[in-house]
C-alpha positions in Angstrom: 0.0 0.0 0.0 2.8 2.4 0.8 4.6 1.8 -2.5 1.3 2.4 -4.3 1.0 5.7 -2.6 4.5 6.6 -3.6 3.6 5.7 -7.2 0.5 8.0 -7.0 2.7 10.8 -5.7 5.2 10.4 -8.6 2.3 10.4 -11.0 0.9 13.5 -9.5 4.2 15.3 -10.0 4.5 14.0 -13.5 1.0 15.1 -14.4 1.9 18.7 -13.4 5.5 18.7 -14.8 4.8 21.2 -17.5 3.0 23.6 -15.2 5.8 23.3 -12.6 8.5 23.9 -15.2 6.7 27.0 -16.4 6.4 28.2 -12.8 10.1 27.9 -12.3 11.0 29.6 -15.6 8.7 32.4 -14.9 10.3 33.2 -11.5 13.8 32.7 -12.9 13.2 35.1 -15.8 12.0 37.9 -13.5 14.4 38.0 -10.5 13.3 40.1 -7.5 15.2 41.0 -4.4 14.3 40.2 -0.8 10.9 41.5 0.4 10.3 42.8 -3.2 9.1 39.5 -4.8 5.7 40.8 -5.9 5.6 39.2 -9.3 6.9 35.9 -7.9 4.2 36.1 -5.2 1.5 36.7 -7.8 2.8 33.8 -9.9 2.8 31.4 -7.0 -0.6 32.3 -5.7 -2.1 32.2 -9.2 -0.5 28.7 -9.6 -2.5 27.4 -6.6 -5.7 29.4 -7.1 -6.2 29.4 -10.8 -8.3 26.2 -10.9 -6.0 24.6 -13.5 -4.5 22.0 -11.1 -6.2 18.6 -11.0 -8.2 17.5 -7.9 -9.8 19.5 -5.2 -9.0 23.2 -4.9 -6.4 24.8 -2.7 -7.3 27.5 -0.2 -4.9 30.3 -0.8 -4.0 33.3 1.4 -2.1 36.0 -0.5 0.2 38.4 1.3 0.2 36.1 4.3 1.7 37.9 7.3 4.3 39.5 5.0 3.7 41.5 1.8 5.2 38.9 -0.5 4.5 35.7 1.5 1.6 33.3 0.9 -0.1 30.3 2.3 -1.9 27.5 0.3 -3.7 24.7 2.1 -5.6 21.5 1.2 -6.7 18.7 3.6 -8.4 15.4 3.7 -11.6 14.9 5.7 -11.6 12.5 8.6 -14.5 13.3 11.0 -13.3 11.0 13.7 -9.8 12.4 13.8 -9.4 15.0 16.6 -6.6 16.8 14.8 -5.1 16.5 11.3 -1.4 15.7 10.7 -0.1 19.1 9.4 2.6 18.8 6.8 4.2 21.8 5.2 6.4 22.5 2.2 8.4 25.8 1.8 8.9 27.8 -1.4 11.6 30.4 -1.7 11.7 32.9 -4.6 13.9 35.9 -3.9 17.1 36.5 -6.0 20.5 38.0 -5.6 21.4 41.6 -6.8 23.1 41.6 -10.1 23.2 37.9 -10.8 19.5 36.9 -10.4 18.7 33.4 -9.3 22.2 32.1 -8.8 21.1 30.3 -5.7 18.3 28.6 -7.6 15.3 29.8 -5.5 13.1 29.4 -8.5 13.9 25.7 -8.2 13.1 25.7 -4.5 9.7 27.2 -5.4 9.2 24.5 -8.0 10.2 21.6 -5.9 8.2 22.8 -2.9 5.1 23.1 -5.1 5.8 19.7 -6.7 6.2 17.9 -3.4 2.9 19.3 -2.2 1.1 18.3 -5.3 2.6 14.8 -5.2 1.5 14.3 -1.6 -2.0 15.6 -2.4 -2.3 13.2 -5.3 -1.3 10.3 -3.1 -3.8 11.2 -0.4 -6.6 11.8 -2.9 -6.1 8.2 -4.1 -7.0 6.8 -0.7 -10.6 5.5 -0.1 -12.9 8.2 1.2 -13.4 9.2 3.9 -9.7 9.1 4.4 -8.4 6.8 7.2 -6.3 9.7 8.5 -6.7 13.5 8.4 -3.8 15.3 6.7 -3.5 19.0 6.1 -1.0 19.9 3.4 0.3 23.5 3.6 2.6 25.4 1.1 4.3 28.4 2.6 5.8 31.0 0.4 8.8 32.3 2.4 10.3 35.5 0.9 13.6 37.2 1.8 16.0 34.3 2.3 18.9 36.1 0.9 18.6 39.2 3.0 16.7 39.9 6.2 15.4 36.4 7.2 11.8 36.1 5.9 11.3 32.7 7.6 12.3 34.2 10.9 9.8 37.0 10.4 7.1 34.4 9.7 8.1 32.3 12.7 7.7 35.3 14.9 4.4 36.1 13.3 3.1 32.6 14.1 3.0 31.2 10.5 4.6 27.9 11.6 2.5 27.4 14.7 0.7 24.0 14.7 2.8 22.5 11.8 4.1 19.1 12.6 6.8 18.8 10.0 8.1 21.2 7.4 10.1 20.2 4.3 12.3 22.2 1.9 14.9 21.2 -0.7 17.7 23.4 -2.0 19.5 22.9 -5.3 23.2 22.1 -5.2 26.0 20.8 -7.4 25.6 17.3 -5.8 22.7 15.2 -4.5 22.7 15.0 -0.7 20.0 14.3 1.9 21.7 16.8 4.2 24.4 19.5 3.9 25.8 21.3 7.0 24.0 24.6 7.2 25.8 27.0 9.5 24.7 29.7 11.9 25.0 33.2 10.6 25.2 36.7 12.0 25.2 39.8 9.8 26.7 43.0 10.9 27.0 46.6 9.5 29.8 48.8 10.8 29.9 52.6 10.4 32.9 54.8 11.2 32.5 58.5 11.9 35.5 60.8 11.5 36.1 64.4 10.5 36.5 65.7 6.9 39.4 67.9 6.0 41.3 68.8 2.8 43.8 65.9 2.3 46.5 68.1 0.8 46.2 71.4 2.7 45.2 70.4 6.2 45.3 66.6 6.6 46.2 66.9 10.3 42.8 68.5 10.9 41.0 65.4 9.7 40.0 62.1 11.3 40.1 59.5 8.6 37.2 57.1 8.6 38.6 55.2 5.6 41.7 54.4 7.6 39.5 52.9 10.2 37.7 50.8 7.6 41.0 49.6 6.1 42.4 48.8 9.5 39.3 46.8 10.4 39.5 44.9 7.2 43.2 44.2 7.8 42.5 43.2 11.4 40.1 40.6 10.2 42.7 39.3 7.7 45.2 38.8 10.5 42.5 37.2 12.7 42.0 34.5 10.0 45.2 32.7 11.1 43.6 32.0 14.5 40.1 31.2 13.2 38.8 27.7 13.1 38.7 26.0 9.7 34.9 26.0 9.9 34.5 29.7 10.6 33.8 32.1 7.8 34.0 35.9 7.8 33.5 37.9 4.5 32.5 41.4 3.8 32.7 44.5 1.7 33.3 48.3 2.1 30.0 49.7 1.0 31.1 53.4 1.4 34.7 54.4 1.3 34.5 58.2 1.0 33.6 60.9 -1.6 36.7 62.2 -3.3 40.5 61.5 -3.0 41.2 65.1 -1.8 38.7 64.9 1.1 39.6 62.9 4.1 36.6 60.7 4.5 34.4 61.5 7.5 32.2 58.4 7.0 32.7 54.8 5.9 30.5 51.8 6.1 31.2 48.0 5.9 29.0 45.0 5.8 30.1 41.6 7.0 28.6 38.1 7.3 29.9 35.8 10.1 29.3 32.1 9.9 30.1 29.2 12.2 28.8 25.6 12.7 27.0 26.4 16.0 25.5 29.3 17.8 28.2 28.8 20.5 31.0 29.1 18.0 29.2 32.0 16.4 29.1 33.9 19.7 32.9 33.5 20.1 33.6 34.5 16.5 31.3 37.6 16.8 33.2 38.9 19.9 36.6 38.5 18.1 35.3 40.3 15.0 33.7 43.1 16.9 37.0 43.6 18.8 38.7 44.1 15.3 36.1 46.8 14.5 36.5 48.6 17.8 40.3 48.5 17.8 40.3 50.2 14.4 38.2 53.0 15.7 40.5 53.4 18.7 43.6 53.5 16.6 42.3 56.2 14.2 40.2 58.3 16.7 37.0 57.6 14.9 33.7 56.8 16.5 32.2 53.4 15.6 28.7 52.1 15.3 28.2 48.3 15.1 24.8 47.1 14.3 23.8 43.4 13.9 21.2 42.2 11.4 17.6 42.0 12.7 17.6 38.2 12.3 20.3 35.7 13.1 20.2 32.3 11.5 20.6 29.2 13.7 22.5 26.2 12.4 20.4 23.4 10.9 20.4 20.2 12.9 20.3 16.9 10.9 17.4 14.5 11.2 19.1 11.2 10.4 15.9 9.2 10.2 14.5 11.4 7.5 17.9 11.5 5.7 17.8 7.7 5.5 14.3 7.6 4.2 15.1 10.3 1.6 18.2 8.5 0.3 16.4 5.1 0.1 13.6 6.6 -2.0 15.9 8.8 -4.0 18.0 5.8 -5.0 14.9 4.0 -6.2 14.4 6.9 -8.6 17.9 6.7 -9.9 19.5 9.4 -7.8 23.2 9.1 -6.9 24.2 10.7 -3.6 27.6 12.0 -2.5 29.5 10.3 0.2 29.3 11.1 3.9 32.9 12.3 3.9 32.1 14.9 1.3 29.1 16.1 3.3 31.0 16.5 6.6 33.7 18.5 4.8 31.3 20.9 3.2 29.5 24.0 4.5 26.5 25.8 3.2 24.4 28.9 4.1 22.5 31.7 2.6 
């Protein structure tokens, strides 16, 4: 019976393959940044509410708790069940500035929708009334690349009551799990004093010197960083003109580590690099963390095993455990 349900799920995905492919291509061809995914939101909500999908209709809530989030639900009826099993699938659809969907969020949207349609098809093939009540939810989760849309939705209660939530991310290899690290984003601003760089340089307090020192401090710190720690950033504002000593500079950095404990240690070291640069140059410094920190993802080995077993039956080759343990991923 279980294998028959799996077959129905595969058939449900195959039946909608053309629609799903068109959905992905539409999102890919019109990339939008975090919290600005209005066309992708409309494309996704139309996909579930247009009436073109086979079977019973989905109940769709556009602009669900965020301006570009959505929720689509379908459920089986089981009068004697006190509470349905609530299964959710996540769809991402924001892009990167300049390079579009380089992280493949259009594919995340497609595979989330496909998995939901496959499960729905399998459940609809059961004798009615269904022996168990299941509620299938699709959550459109914007702003993965910047800002933390899922964290916003968690705080708004969008995940309350869900029993299990699934998402798949594209990669160069097939894996049931890749280490997804904790992340803290930080913006650093240095405030100095402008002066003419040729006539009166001694009157100035050079905020660009502070930014350069901070960057160099971090470069020196890397020798003592653990191999699994990551620090990378850019100077977003380095001054106005060469003959004006910069009174203001701004940097943006991402800090990553395998655990929140490690991330806390790394953050303290990095912030000391920023503060010491201000002290050395006489600048004032403002350090502001991002509004949402990402926790590291914990593996579910039972689900990993089931995923690999079923994937192999479909002809998928998975990378080795050694390759997984030596890799890092994150947004």
